[in-house]
Each structure stands twice: as C-alpha cells, then as structure tokens.
N, C-alpha and C positions, 0 to 999 in steps of 0.2 A: 705518717711515714712518707718519705720523699719518693716520688715516682716520675716517670717520663710521659705519662698519658695526658692527652689534652682533650678538651671538650669545646665545641663551638658555642655552648650555651653560657649565659651569665646565670649560673645556677642560684646564686644568692638572690637575684632579682626574681627568678621563677618561684623560689621558695616563699618569698614574701607574699605571694598571691594565695597561699594555702594556709588558712588559719590553724588547722589542726596540727601542722608541723611545728607550731610553737609550744605544743604540750610537753609537759613532763609526766611520765607514767607514774612516777613517785618523786618526792622532793629530791632535787639534784640529779635526776636521771632523765635526760631529754629523750623523747621518742625518736627511734629510727624505724621508719616504716618501710619494710621490705616484703610486703604481702600484696604487691601490685597485680600479680597474675590472678589473684582472687577478686580484688576490687581496688580501684584507684581512689586517691583522695580528690576532693573537688575544689577548684579555685573559687575565690570569693565572687567572681563575676557570674558563675553558674548559680551559686546560692542566691545571689541578689536577683537574678533574672527570674527565677522561680518564685521568689518572694514577691517580686513586682507583679507577676501575674495574679497571685492570690490577693494582693492588696488592692490592685487597681482595675483589673478587667476579668475577674473570675466569672466564667460563664461556660456553658456547653458550646461545642462547635457544630457547625453545619446546619443546625436546626433552627437557630434563632435569627430574627431579622432586626433585632435591637443592636445598639451600638456595642455593648460589651461582647455579645456573641460574635459580631463581625470582627472585632479586634482579636478575640481569641482564635477565631478561624484563620485570620490572616497570619497570626504568629505560628499556629500549629501547622498550617500548610506551607508557610514559608520555611519552617524547619525541614519539612520533607524535601523541598527543593534544594536546601543547603546540603542535606545528606547526599542527595543525588549528585551534586557537584563534587562533593568530597571524595566519593569513590568512582567518579566519572561514569555514572549510569547514563544511558542514552536519554532517559526521560524520568521525571519524578513519578510517573505512573508505574515505574518498576520498583518503587520503594514502598514496602509494606511494613507498617508498624506492628510489632509484637511486644511481648513482655521481656524477652531476652533471646539469646541464641538458641537455647533449648527449645523454646516454643517455635522459633523459626524453623528448626529442623523437623519438629513434630508436625508443623503445618504441611511441609512438603511430603512427609510420610503419609499423612492422612488424606491428602488431596491428590497430588501427582502420583504417589506410590500406590495408593489404593486403586486408582483408575488405570494404571499402566503396567503393574507387575502381577505375576501369577506363578503357578507351578512351573518349574524348569528355569525360571529367571534367576539371575545372580546379582546381588549387590556386593560390590567390591570396596572394602574399606582397608584400614591398616591397624597394626598392633599398637600404635601410639595414640589412638583416639581417646578423647574425653568420652565419658559415659553418654553424654548427650548426642554423640555421633555413633553410638553403638546400640543403645537400648531401643530408640525409636525404630531402627531397622529390624531388630530382633522381634519386636512386637508386630511390625508389619509382616514379617515372615510367618509368624503364627497365624495372622489373619488371612493371608492370601496364598501361602504355600511356597513363596520364593525362598531363596537361600542367601545367607550372608557369609562371605569369605573374607579373609584378612591377609593383606600383604605383610610379610615378615619385615622386621627391622634388623639392622646389623648390631653387633656388639657396641659399636661406637655411636649408636643412636640415629643412624641415617636410614632412610627408607631403601629397601633392596629393590632398586629400579629394574634390575634384570628379572627378578621374580615378578614384579608388577607387570611388565610387558608380556611375560610368559603366561601369567594368569589371564591377562586380558585377551591374549590370542586363543587360549585353550578353553575358556569358560564362556557361557552365554551371558555376558555381563550387560545389564541394562542400565545400571546406575553405578557411578564411581563417587564415593562420598569420603572426602579426606580433609584433614586439618591443614590449614596453611602454616601454622606454627604450633608446635607441641607445647602444652601448658606445663609439662614436666621436664622434658629434654631441652626445650627451646628450639629444637630443630626446625629450620625453615624449609619446607618442601618445595620442589620445583613444580609449582602448580600449573604453570603454562604448559610445560611438557606433559604433565599428567592429564590435563584437560584436552589437549590436542590429541593425545593417544586415545582417550576415552571417546571422543567424537569420531575418530577414524574407525573405531570398533563399533560405532552405532549406539554408544551409550550416552546418557545424560550425566553431567558432572555437577556435583554440589561441593562447595568449599566452606568449611567452618573457619570463619575469620575472627573468632572471638579474641584470639591472642595477637593476631597480626595487625588488625585495623588500628589499635591504639599506638602502634610502635613503628610501623613502616608505611611508606606510601602504598596505597591500594588503587588499582585501576581495573575495574571489572570488565571493561571492554577489551583491554589488552590481555587480561587473563582469560577471557572468553568463557568463564564458568556460566552454567545455566542458572545456578542458584549460588548466593553468597550470603552468609549469615554472620551477624555480630551483635554485641551488646553495648549499651551506653555506659554502664557502670565501670567498665574496665578502661574507658578512654576519657576520664575526667567528668563524665556526665552522671546523672542520677540513676539509681536503681529503678526497676519497674518498666523499662522500655528497651526494646531491641529492634533490630531491623532484619528483614528478609529482602534481599534483592533477587529478582527473577527476570529473565528475559521476557519481554512483553508478549511475544507470540505464545510462549509456554503458559504464562499466567492466564492469558485469555481463555485457554482450553481447559484450565483446571476448575473443578467445582469449588464452591465456597468451603471454608474451614468450619466456621461457627455460624449459627443462624440468629437473627434478631434485628435490632434497629440498626440503621445506617448502612447495612450491607445489601439493602434492597432498593429497587425502584418502585415496585408495586406489589402489594400483598392482597390476595383474595383468599377466601376460606378454602378454596380448592387448589390454589397454586400461587407461586410467587415469581417475580422477575428480579434478577440480581442487579446490583449496582455496577457501575463501571469500575475499572481498575483505578486506584488500588483499593477502593473502599469495599469492593466485593469481599475482601478478606478481613475487614475490620468491623466486627459486630459490636454494638454497644458503645457506651461512653468511653472514649479512649483516655490515655494518660497524657493530658494536655500540658500540664506544667512540666512533665518529664521530657516531652518532645521539645519544648522551649529550652529546657536546660541542656539537652543534647546539642541543640543548634549552637548554643553559646560555648559549649565545650569544644565543638569543632572550630568555631571562630578562634578560640584560644590556641588550639593545636596548630592551626594554620598560621596564626600570628607568630608562633615560635618557629614553625616550619618543620614538616614531617621529616625531611632529610636531616635537619639538625637534631631532632628527637632521636632518630635512629643512630646518628653518629655519636651522640652522647652515650647512648646505651651500649654501643659497641665498645667504647672506651671504658665505661664502668665495668662491663662484663669481663673484658680482657684483664682489667686490674683485679677483679674478684677471683677469676680463675687462677691468675698468677699467685695471689696470696693464699688461696685455698690449697694450692699444690704444695705450699710450704708446710702444711700441717700434717704431721704423721697420722696415718690411720683414717684419713678423710678421702672419700671418693666422690667425684661429681658425675652424675649421670648425664649422658648425652655428648654431643660434639665438643671437642676441646678448642675448636677454632671459633672465636667470638664473632667472626663475620658470617658464620653459617648457622647462627642461632640467635634467638631473642635474648632479652635480659633476664635469664633464668639460671639459677644454680641450685639444682636439687641434689642434696648431699646425703650420703650414708656414712656412718662413722663406726669404726670398730668399738665394740663394747658399750654402745650407747643407742638406745631406742630413739627414733626421731621425736616422739612425744616428749621424752625427757630433755632432748636437745632444745626443743622449742620452749619448754617451760623455763629452763635456765636462761636462755636468751631473753625471754620476756622479763625476767628479773633484772636483766641488764638494760632494759628499755627497747629491745630489738624485737620487732614484730615479724615473724616468719610463719609459714604454714607447715604443719606436720600432718602426715597421713598418706593416703594414696592419691589425693588430689583429683578424685573422680576419674582415676585411670588405673583401676585394679589390674586389668590384663597386662598393662605395660610393666607394672611392678613385678607381676608374676613372671614376665619375660626375663627380667633381670634377677629373679630369685631373691627379691628383697620384700620384706613385709610392708615397708613404707619408706618415705624419705622426708627430710626437712628441706623446704624450698625457700630460698631467698630470691625475690624477684624485684627488679629495678625499674625505675621510670625516670622521667625527665627532671624530677626534683631531688633525686638521690645524689649523694656526693661521694668522692673518694674517701673522705674522712669517715663516712658512715660504713664503708667497706672495712676500714681499719678497725672500727668498733666491733663489727661483726667478727672479724678474725680474733680480736682480743677475747670476745665472749666465747668463741669456740674453744679457745685454749682453757678457759674456765670450765667449760663442759668437760674437757679431758681431765682436768685436775679433780673435778667432782666425781666423775663416773668411772674413770679408768682405775683399775685395781692392779 
C-alpha cells in the first residue's frame, strides 16, 4: 500500500544480515516476525562470534594462565567495557553480568533492598510494570515488612505524573522502581524527571530498561538512575545474559548476591573476603559466549546507529497505528502518538480473543504475542483479559505492516458473527 512514511535505514540490507528472516513458516508463506518485544532475532555476526569462541578459544575466564583462557578473558571483559560505553557508564566496574533483566532486578532486591528497607518504608512503582518489576518487590516486602505502592496510569497509557509527585511527597518512599518503556503500551516514561524527583525525596531510583535499551539511545549518567537493568536477547544478542548497571558507590556498599567461585578474594573455613567490583556479584562460571555475542550485537546496533533505529521504528509504528485505526472493532492500547511510545501495538478486537487472533495470524506467517505479556495488573487496569501484541524492530518493513492488516481482516472474517 502506498504511504508517505520514510525511514533512514536500508532495511533490505539490514534484513540480509538475519538468516531467520528468509524462512517460510509453510510453503509459500514467508515469515513476518513481529514479536520483538519478547525476543529479537540475531544477525549472522552475533551467531558467528559465539561459534568462533566455541571453535577456537573455548575456556573458562579469569582462572587460567594458558593462552585460551587469556583470550576468553580478554573477550569477556572487553565485552563488559563495550557495554559500559554503549550506555555511557562511568566505569566498566559498574557493569554486572546477570542472566537477564529479571535477575538484575532480583539482585537489587536481595542485596540493596534487604539491607536498606524495613517496616514503614515504601517502594513506589507503576501500574504499567512487567511482573519482573513487581514480584521481586512484593517478595522483598514480605521479607522485610516494607510496602509497595503503584502510581496510576491514564486511560491513554501515560503515567499520571501529578499522582507520582503527590505520592512521592506524601509517602516515606525509599525506592522508586519504574520501567523506561512499557512492554505492552510502548509508553516512554520521563525517567530523568522521575529520577530527579526520587533523589530530591531522598529515594534511590531503579529503571527497567529491558524495552528501551534495544530501541533508543540510553545514557545512564544523563538519566542519573542508581540502577539500570536490561537484557541481551531483546537487542539482537543471545539469551542467557543480562546487565545490571549500578552507581559504583552504591554497589561498593551492597553485600554479594550469590556465593561461590570468582566472587571472592580469599576463603577460610570461618570467613571469606569478597572480590572487587563487579566480580563481587558474579559467582561461578559465567555466560562467556553470550557476553561475546552481546558485544557484537552492540557493535551491530551502533553500526546502524541508535538514532536511526529509533527513527525507523517511529515511522513503522506511525504507519501501523494509522492502518490499525482503519480496521473496525480494533483498539490499540497505549499512546496514539508514535513519538511517545516504542514500536509496540497491543490490540484488542471485538468478538475475538487475543489467542485466536494470534493463531490465525500465525497461519498467515505473522508471529505476534498473545496474552498478558507478564503485565497482568496493566490488563486489569484496562479491563481486558489479554491483548495481541505486534512489536517492531529495525528489520521490519512497511510491507509487513500491510500483511499484518490483511491478516487482521481475515481474523474478522473468521471470528466475527
């Protein structure tokens, strides 16, 4: 379909770097992958870099003095420095490897939270959070007796900033834990304003960057968050590795998360001495190949340019919202302004359950996510049982949006009586 939207990317050249995009889900039906908010596809350079590690210098890091271990350590720690540069951390020592964003947030809850929160203290979060930024704080509240409160969101999917500031003024808030970008609504929160207000109230600020880091430029020093968490697998990298950024002064004061090898300097039967940052928080053999893969994914994204990635997604999302608005009985959750949200369109449709929508779309070769997307309270807020979510990335095209719309009309033909 003809349109006036433009992208700064040579999308055909980008797509050539992703082998899976050449697939047909069945004969004559090419794949349209629109489940990027769950996990992204991987470019060949990431796959080859991880394969190269296993083929040529597979060894454990830090412990060995032989050639392979030295090469593995250099690559593993070099990836840490690349990550620090990508999000503009002040030091690579502020970069802690975890398994994913979920583990990063749990690490903060079990270490900083356990040591600093107690009865009478409040953790302030929002109604649009992923379960990973809700459940760890609920568990912490059970352990130490603090309370978790939630800032409401508007009908249009924005955070109620007036309510946020009021709650911050009236409650004994010690931690503000918010998403940077909603995985359902796509809403981009004003995190700099939120963090500044949290600090003015004497609270620590944690930002869940799982959805933002793959799609928009991130500068943790400008943001000034005390903690920032994200995952590799949503930003062209492998599964099994995530990142927790923390301000060095806070990390220095926190106790270790897990005990074992590599997080210690010295062990005696009666006591142990912890390792320096960041290794104090990294017990056991780490995900070495995955760290190498994440580094190459960052190289790829920066080669494309994060500003270009974001501009492309704004254009794709604007086109998708325009086309979806043409379909009777379809509602998109969240902001209608594509510049105020990420590349996400979570839809609900009259007379069609999201699971049925996703199944029919899959028959047409279109991969979307159906369910509550680990955000049950958010769906309850809008009084919907679930939604069908299409989510876009740098390799998606306007033509794929057209195929999505055609398939949604087939859903209506199939399920509307």
